[in-house]
C-alpha positions as CSV (number, residue, x, y, z in Angstrom):
1,M,0.0,-0.1,0.0
2,K,2.8,2.4,0.8
3,L,4.5,1.7,-2.5
4,L,1.2,2.4,-4.4
5,K,1.0,5.7,-2.5
6,K,4.6,6.7,-3.4
7,I,4.0,5.5,-7.0
8,Y,0.8,7.6,-7.2
9,L,2.5,10.7,-5.7
10,V,5.3,10.4,-8.3
11,I,2.9,10.2,-11.1
12,I,1.0,13.2,-9.9
13,F,4.3,15.4,-9.6
14,L,5.3,14.2,-13.1
15,F,2.0,15.2,-14.5
16,L,2.3,18.6,-12.7
17,Y,5.9,19.4,-13.4
18,A,6.9,17.5,-16.7
19,P,5.4,20.2,-19.1
20,I,7.5,22.8,-17.1
21,G,10.7,20.6,-17.5
22,V,10.2,20.2,-21.1
23,L,9.7,23.9,-21.6
24,F,12.9,24.6,-19.6
25,F,14.8,21.9,-21.6
26,L,13.6,23.4,-25.0
27,S,14.8,26.9,-23.7
28,F,18.3,25.8,-24.4
29,N,17.6,23.9,-27.7
30,N,19.6,25.3,-30.5
31,S,16.9,24.4,-33.0
32,R,13.6,26.3,-33.4
33,S,11.9,22.7,-33.7
34,R,10.3,21.2,-30.5
35,S,10.9,17.6,-31.8
36,H,14.8,18.0,-32.7
37,W,17.6,18.8,-30.5
38,G,20.0,20.9,-32.2
39,G,22.5,21.4,-29.3
40,F,22.9,23.4,-26.2
41,T,22.6,27.3,-26.6
42,L,21.9,30.4,-24.8
43,N,21.0,32.5,-27.7
44,W,17.1,32.5,-27.0
45,Y,18.0,34.0,-23.5
46,K,20.3,36.5,-25.2
47,E,17.6,37.5,-27.7
48,L,15.0,37.6,-24.8
49,L,17.0,40.2,-23.1
50,S,17.7,42.2,-26.2
51,D,14.0,42.4,-27.3
52,P,12.6,45.8,-26.4
53,D,8.9,44.7,-26.7
54,I,9.4,41.9,-24.1
55,L,11.5,44.1,-21.7
56,K,8.7,46.7,-22.0
57,A,5.9,44.3,-21.2
58,F,8.0,42.8,-18.5
59,F,8.4,46.3,-16.8
60,N,4.7,46.8,-17.3
61,S,3.7,43.5,-15.7
62,L,6.1,44.2,-12.8
63,S,5.1,47.8,-12.3
64,V,1.2,47.2,-12.6
65,A,1.6,44.2,-10.2
66,F,3.6,46.1,-7.5
67,I,1.5,49.3,-7.6
68,S,-1.8,47.3,-7.9
69,A,-0.9,45.1,-5.0
70,S,0.2,48.1,-3.0
71,L,-3.1,49.9,-3.5
72,A,-5.1,46.8,-3.0
73,V,-3.4,46.2,0.4
74,I,-4.1,49.8,1.6
75,I,-7.7,49.7,0.5
76,G,-8.3,45.9,1.5
77,T,-6.8,46.3,4.8
78,C,-9.0,49.4,5.4
79,A,-11.9,47.6,4.3
80,A,-11.1,44.5,6.4
81,L,-11.1,46.7,9.5
82,C,-14.4,48.2,8.6
83,I,-16.1,45.0,7.8
84,F,-14.7,43.5,11.1
85,N,-16.4,46.1,13.2
86,L,-19.8,45.8,11.5
87,K,-22.9,44.1,13.1
88,K,-23.1,40.4,12.3
89,A,-26.1,40.7,10.0
90,F,-24.7,43.6,7.9
91,K,-21.3,42.0,8.0
92,N,-22.4,38.8,6.4
93,I,-24.3,40.7,3.7
94,I,-20.9,42.7,2.9
95,L,-18.9,39.6,2.9
96,Y,-21.2,37.9,0.5
97,L,-20.9,40.9,-1.8
98,T,-17.1,40.7,-1.4
99,K,-16.8,37.1,-2.5
100,I,-18.8,37.7,-5.7
101,P,-15.7,39.2,-7.6
102,M,-13.6,36.2,-6.6
103,I,-16.0,33.6,-7.9
104,N,-17.2,35.7,-10.9
105,P,-15.7,34.4,-14.2
106,D,-12.8,36.6,-15.2
107,I,-14.2,37.2,-18.5
108,V,-17.3,38.8,-17.0
109,T,-15.2,41.0,-14.7
110,G,-12.9,42.0,-17.6
111,V,-15.8,43.0,-20.0
112,S,-17.8,44.7,-17.1
113,L,-14.8,46.8,-16.4
114,M,-14.2,47.6,-20.0
115,I,-17.9,48.7,-20.5
116,L,-17.5,51.0,-17.3
117,F,-14.4,52.6,-18.5
118,I,-16.1,53.2,-22.1
119,F,-19.2,54.7,-20.2
120,L,-16.8,57.0,-18.2
121,F,-14.6,58.0,-21.2
122,D,-18.0,58.8,-23.1
123,L,-19.2,60.8,-20.1
124,L,-16.1,62.8,-19.4
125,K,-15.3,63.3,-23.1
126,F,-11.7,62.4,-22.6
127,G,-9.6,59.5,-21.7
128,S,-8.6,56.2,-23.5
129,F,-7.6,52.7,-22.6
130,G,-3.9,52.3,-21.6
131,Y,-1.7,52.0,-18.4
132,F,-4.2,53.7,-16.1
133,T,-7.1,51.6,-17.1
134,L,-5.0,48.3,-16.8
135,L,-3.7,49.4,-13.3
136,L,-7.4,50.2,-12.2
137,S,-8.7,46.9,-13.3
138,H,-6.0,45.1,-11.6
139,V,-6.7,47.1,-8.3
140,V,-10.4,46.1,-8.6
141,F,-9.5,42.5,-9.1
142,N,-7.1,42.2,-6.2
143,V,-8.9,43.9,-3.4
144,P,-11.1,41.0,-2.3
145,Y,-8.2,38.7,-2.0
146,V,-6.5,41.1,0.4
147,I,-9.7,41.5,2.4
148,F,-9.9,37.8,3.0
149,S,-6.2,37.6,3.8
150,V,-6.6,40.2,6.5
151,L,-9.8,39.3,8.0
152,P,-8.6,35.8,9.5
153,R,-5.9,37.8,11.4
154,L,-8.4,40.2,12.8
155,D,-10.5,37.3,14.0
156,Y,-7.8,36.0,16.0
157,L,-7.1,39.4,17.5
158,N,-8.2,40.1,21.1
159,N,-10.8,42.8,21.0
160,N,-9.9,44.5,24.3
161,I,-6.2,45.3,22.9
162,F,-7.3,48.5,21.2
163,E,-9.7,49.7,23.9
164,A,-6.9,49.1,26.3
165,A,-4.5,51.3,24.3
166,L,-7.0,53.9,24.2
167,D,-7.4,53.8,28.0
168,L,-3.8,54.0,28.4
169,G,-3.6,57.2,26.6
170,A,-3.0,56.4,22.9
171,T,-4.7,58.0,20.1
172,P,-6.8,55.9,17.7
173,S,-4.3,56.2,15.0
174,Y,-1.3,55.6,17.1
175,A,-3.0,52.4,18.4
176,L,-3.9,51.4,15.0
177,K,-0.3,51.6,14.0
178,K,1.7,50.4,17.0
179,I,-0.9,47.6,18.0
180,I,-3.3,46.4,15.4
181,L,-1.1,46.6,12.3
182,P,1.9,44.6,13.8
183,E,-0.9,41.9,14.7
184,I,-2.3,41.5,11.4
185,M,0.8,42.1,9.3
186,P,1.3,38.4,8.4
187,G,-2.3,38.7,6.7
188,V,-1.3,42.0,5.0
189,I,1.9,40.5,3.5
190,T,0.0,37.3,2.4
191,G,-2.6,39.7,0.8
192,F,0.1,41.6,-0.9
193,L,1.8,38.4,-2.4
194,F,-1.6,37.1,-3.5
195,A,-2.5,40.2,-5.3
196,F,1.1,40.6,-6.8
197,T,0.8,36.9,-8.1
198,L,-2.5,37.2,-9.4
199,S,-1.6,40.4,-11.3
200,I,1.4,38.9,-12.9
201,D,-0.7,35.8,-13.8
202,D,-3.7,37.6,-15.1
203,F,-4.7,37.7,-18.9
204,I,-8.3,38.0,-19.2
205,I,-8.7,41.3,-17.4
206,S,-5.6,42.6,-18.8
207,F,-6.8,41.7,-22.4
208,F,-10.0,43.8,-22.3
209,N,-8.7,46.8,-20.3
210,T,-5.3,47.6,-22.0
211,G,-4.8,50.0,-24.8
212,S,-2.7,49.8,-27.8
213,G,1.2,50.2,-27.2
214,V,0.4,49.0,-23.6
215,N,1.0,45.2,-23.0
216,N,1.9,43.2,-20.1
217,L,3.6,39.7,-20.4
218,S,0.4,37.6,-20.5
219,V,-1.1,39.7,-23.4
220,L,2.2,39.9,-25.4
221,I,2.9,36.0,-24.9
222,Y,-0.7,35.5,-26.3
223,S,0.0,37.7,-29.2
224,M,3.4,36.1,-30.0
225,A,1.9,32.6,-29.5
226,R,-0.8,33.2,-32.3
227,R,2.1,33.7,-34.7
228,G,3.8,30.4,-33.5
229,I,5.7,29.5,-30.4
230,H,9.0,31.2,-30.5
231,P,11.9,29.8,-28.4
232,K,12.1,33.2,-26.7
233,I,8.8,32.4,-25.0
234,N,10.4,29.1,-23.5
235,A,13.3,31.2,-22.2
236,L,10.9,33.6,-20.7
237,S,8.7,31.2,-19.1
238,S,11.6,29.5,-17.7
239,L,13.0,32.7,-16.0
240,M,9.5,33.4,-14.6
241,F,9.4,30.0,-13.0
242,I,12.6,30.5,-11.5
243,C,11.6,33.9,-10.0
244,V,8.5,32.2,-8.6
245,L,10.6,29.5,-7.0
246,V,12.9,32.1,-5.6
247,L,9.9,34.3,-4.2
248,L,8.5,31.0,-2.7
249,Y,11.7,30.1,-1.0
250,L,12.0,33.6,0.4
251,V,8.4,33.6,1.8
252,N,9.0,30.2,3.5
253,K,12.2,31.3,4.9
254,R,10.4,34.4,6.2
255,D,7.6,32.3,7.9
256,L,10.4,30.1,9.5
257,I,12.3,32.9,10.9
258,L,9.1,34.4,12.3
259,N,8.1,31.0,13.8
260,K,11.2,30.7,15.9
């Protein structure tokens, strides 16, 4: 029975990671063919790093992910604090409404935001799709994930701590900064990482809410893949996978340090 469990586990991991292994392997293939090994090369990585379109899309992806995650953390943390202090009946209604964007299909969210932006552009008589609309759509998409990352930390918080700080002479803002925020900081960091990862990964919402000349990596890769899979995409995907592994290692390292 133990042997069968181990075999099953190996098969599952092979199923999950074999495609990534093949992609990583082909990123060093000197041949453009995916069925022929033409020797080891780093040319695709060199071409990748010298491609201005990919570098620009990479910068757009990182900047949108970082800024949208930061704004989502600020908005989501404030919203979580407000929701936590609501009465139970009204709190449950707000939580149900907050869950809708998370379970809603991305294409519905993307098209809805696109229609909203078009309506606002027509109403205000100026504006167009571009970096700003892409950023706003990612903020809207990320806020619920931050809220549900922070709320569990608030549930474990002692309700009397804040009132005790006020009784000892602390101002509400000082008590929030020095007592509440340090207690919920793991949830805030988790929300930021969630938002950052989802923003990097998103395609559908980005596709409907970006403008000409403004691409992130997911939209650029889609447009490149329609013309055929270039080996540069393999190299780019391999680098992104390595970056995710490094980020995952750093997060786990931080958790180990905090738990000691």
